[in-house]
N, C-alpha and C positions, 0 to 999 in steps of 0.2 A: 127636579131633584133628585126621585124616584128613578126616573128614567135614565139619567145620566150616569148614575149608580151602575145600573145595570148594563149599561152601554160599556162603561170602564170595565166591569167584571167580564164579559164578552171578549172584549178587546184583549184583555190580558190572557184569559183562556187562548185565544187564537194565537197570541206572540209565543206563549210557551206552547202547544203543539208544532207550530212552524219551526222553535227552534230544536225542540227535540227530535221531529223529523230530519229536520239537517243534520245533528249528531248523528243519528242511526244512520244514515247515506254515508256519510264520511267515514262512519268504522266499516260497511260494508265495501267499500274501495278500497283499502288499504289490509293487508294481511300479517300476521304475526309472523317470521320467519326465523331459521336458525342456519348459522353458517358451521360448516364444520371444515376446519385447516387441519390439510397435512404439508409436511416438509420435508422434501427428498432431499439430501446434501448429495451433491457431483465433487468432481475433482475442485471445476471454477467457479461453481454456482450453485445457490440454492434455489429447487424450483417447487415454489408455492402454488396448493391446489386449495380451491378454496370451491364447497358444494352448499348451494342455497338450496333448502325447501321449506316446504310451506310447515308452522311448526304444528296445525291441527293435522294435516292429513298427510303428511311427507312427503307431498308431489313436488318435483322439483321445479324450482322458479324460473324462467326464463325473461332475458330483459333487464335485469339488474344490473345493477353499475356497483363494482366493490373497488374500492380504493386500498391499496396496502401501503402501511405506512409502518416505518421504524424507529423508534423512542431514541433520542440524541440528546445532547447535554441542554439544550435552548428548546428542544420542541421536537413534532414528528415530523422526519423526511420521508418524502414522498418517493416510492420504489416501484411503484405499478399502478393502471387504472384500467380493468376491461369490464365488458359487460357477459354475463353468462349466456350460454347455449340451451338448446330444447333441452338437454339434460340437467341443465342446473348449475356448472362446471364451467370454473374460471381458472388460469392460472397465469402467472408471471414470474420471473426469473430475477435474481439478484446476486452480485455479486461472493463470491464465498471470502473475498480478502476482505469484507467488512469489519472491523473490531466491534468489539461488543459495548456495550452503553457502560457497563459496570466493572470491577475489578475482577470479577468472577467469569469476564468472558461473556456474558449473556448476552444473546440480541432481543430486544422485546419488540415482535413481530403483531402488527395489527389489521384487521379486515373490517373496512367502517364502509357501511352502506347509511346513505345523509341522501335527505330530499329526491325519495324517488317514490314513482307511483304504485309500484306493484307491493312492495312490502314498506313497515314501518322503518324508523332509524335502529341499527342495531351497528355494534361494535365486538370484534371478539377478538383477544390477545392469545398471544404465544410464546415461550420464550422458547428460544433454542441457543444452541451451543456455538458461538464464533468460534472458527478454524484460525484467526487469529490470536495471538496471545495479547492482553492487556500489558503495556510497560509499564508495571509497579515500581516504584521507590526508584525511577533512571534517573538520572545527574543531567540538568540539563546544561550544555556546552557554553562557555560564554558569549555573550551577546550584548545589544546596548544595554537592555534590563537585568541583565544578572550581575552580581554584587563585584565579580573582575571581569573587568572590560577587556577585550583584546589588544595585545600588544602593540598594534600598530597604532589603537587609538590612545592609548597611554603614552606612546613616544610623542604622538599629535600634539596632543594636551602641554606636556610639560616643554614642547618647544616652542608654544605659541607664547606660553608665562613666562618660559626665561626670554624671548624677543622682546614681550612688553617690559619686564624689570631692567633687561637691558639698557632699552631706549630712554628709560627713565635716567637711568643713571648716567647716559651719555648726556643727557639734556642737562644734568645738574652738573657734569665736568666740565661742560662748555660753557656754562653760566660761573662756574667758581673762576675759568680762564682768564674770561671778560672783567670779571672784577677785578682777578689780579694784575693784569697787564694796562690797567686803564691807568691815564697819566694823571698824576697830581697835580692839583690848580694850587697853586701858590697865591696868599693873599698879599697884595701889595698895598702899602700905605700910602698916600698922598700927602 
């Protein structure tokens, strides 16, 4: 029994050491990174540059895949995807005609690194001003959902309603004519 307890203790210590060594190896593989975003507006495009550096040594990291996203009403819209070069820089462009995601016309731009072999997952966001004004308090034109339907739809509706009621009235008139012109049967007594 004492031998079995001693073996269990040794086995437990070995398992803990192996687990500790695996964690330390996985920490050494990936680095913590820093993403610096810069946005340069042109006439028709936004040029987004991202520089990825090691957080500890400030050295540029190459081979890091970055996804550029813009926050929209129901989720994030992907506007670019690229891999960093030897200097740790990557750039992408998207249209300057993109409307903002709020009433102030702000565009929430994000650069995201996920499932990368070089650095840990990281997301950096930056708010930029849209060149397209947000249409606040604008009236919605008449359509199928609005409170006032278009004229052609109203006319069509009333023509169908009048046609159906007119058919009922005509059938009722014909029934009345048939009952009025029906010959009367006289009873004869024998």
